[in-house]
C-alpha positions in Angstrom: -17.4 12.3 0.2 -18.3 15.3 2.2 -15.8 18.1 2.7 -15.6 17.1 6.6 -14.9 13.3 5.6 -12.1 14.7 3.2 -10.4 17.0 5.9 -10.6 14.0 8.3 -8.5 11.7 6.1 -4.7 11.7 6.8 -2.1 10.6 3.9 0.8 8.3 5.0 3.6 7.4 2.6 3.9 3.7 2.6 6.5 3.4 -0.3 8.3 6.5 -1.2 8.5 7.2 -5.1 11.4 4.9 -6.5 12.9 3.3 -9.5 12.7 -0.3 -8.4 14.8 -2.8 -10.2 14.0 -5.9 -7.7 11.2 -6.8 -5.4 13.2 -5.4 -2.4 13.1 -2.0 -3.8 9.4 -2.1 -4.5 8.4 -3.3 -1.1 7.5 -1.0 1.7 8.2 -1.4 5.5 5.5 -2.5 7.7 2.9 0.4 8.7 1.0 0.3 11.9 -2.6 0.5 11.0 -4.0 -0.3 14.5 -4.9 3.4 15.3 -7.1 3.8 12.3 -10.9 3.6 12.0 -13.3 2.9 9.3 -12.1 2.2 5.7 -8.6 3.1 4.4 -7.4 3.4 0.9 -4.1 2.0 -0.4 -3.2 3.9 -3.5 -0.6 2.5 -5.8 1.0 4.8 -8.3 3.0 3.4 -11.1 5.2 5.3 -13.7 7.2 3.9 -16.4 7.8 0.0 -16.7 10.5 -1.5 -18.5 9.5 -5.0 -17.7 6.6 -6.0 -15.5 5.6 -5.9 -12.0 2.8 -7.3 -9.6 1.7 -6.0 -6.4 -0.1 -7.1 -3.1 -0.9 -5.8 0.3 0.2 -7.9 3.1 -0.8 -7.8 6.7 1.1 -9.1 9.7 0.8 -9.0 13.6 3.9 -6.8 14.2 6.6 -4.7 12.2 8.7 -7.6 11.6 6.2 -9.6 9.4 5.2 -12.2 11.8 2.4 -14.1 10.4 2.5 -12.3 7.2 -0.3 -13.1 4.6 -1.9 -11.5 1.4 -4.7 -9.3 2.3 -5.5 -8.2 -1.2 -4.0 -8.1 -4.8 -3.7 -5.3 -7.3 -5.2 -5.7 -10.6 -2.7 -6.1 -13.7 -0.2 -3.2 -13.5 0.4 -1.3 -16.6 2.6 2.0 -17.0 1.5 5.4 -15.8 -1.6 4.1 -13.8 -3.1 4.8 -10.5 -4.8 1.8 -8.6 -6.7 1.9 -5.1 -7.5 -0.8 -2.9 -9.9 -0.3 0.0 -9.2 -2.1 3.4 -10.5 -2.0 6.9 -7.7 -1.8 9.3 -9.6 -3.6 12.1 -9.8 -6.5 9.5 -6.0 -6.7 9.5 -3.5 -8.3 11.7 -2.5 -4.7 12.7 0.3 -3.9 10.4 0.4 -3.7 6.5 2.7 -3.3 3.6 2.8 -3.1 -0.2 5.0 -5.9 -1.8 5.8 -5.2 -5.3 7.2 -8.4 -7.1 9.3 -7.1 -10.0 9.6 -9.8 -12.8 11.8 -7.6 -14.8 12.7 -3.9 -14.1 12.9 -1.2 -13.5 9.6 0.3 -12.7 8.7 3.6 -11.1 6.5 2.9 -8.2 4.9 4.7 -4.9 2.2 3.9 -2.6 0.2 6.0 -0.1 -2.4 5.3 2.6 -5.4 7.3 3.1 -7.1 6.8 6.4 -8.6 8.5 9.4 -7.0 8.0 13.0 -9.2 6.6 15.7 -10.5 9.6 17.7 -11.4 7.7 20.9 
């Protein structure tokens, strides 16, 4: 990745760092990705885990979750790890979120999106 490419990337918080005891707390709001171009990276940061959690990226056609479907699934999650999934915003329905399913909690978790705004 060149320096100019790195400068063009904008970080967006998808899920602020939280100690999540249940799925609702480990699930982000819907993020509009219609104005992004190229590839984007969804980065999941996990700290301490008392129990277990699984996480997916979902996409939908609006910020209410209409037509929500799983876009991709994070690998098995262990404590103190970072995972990245690359998506193409143009290949989504327009909105994404991270959904963390907490089997037993709590878990320290956050998620970010690294992407480029469309310059057209």
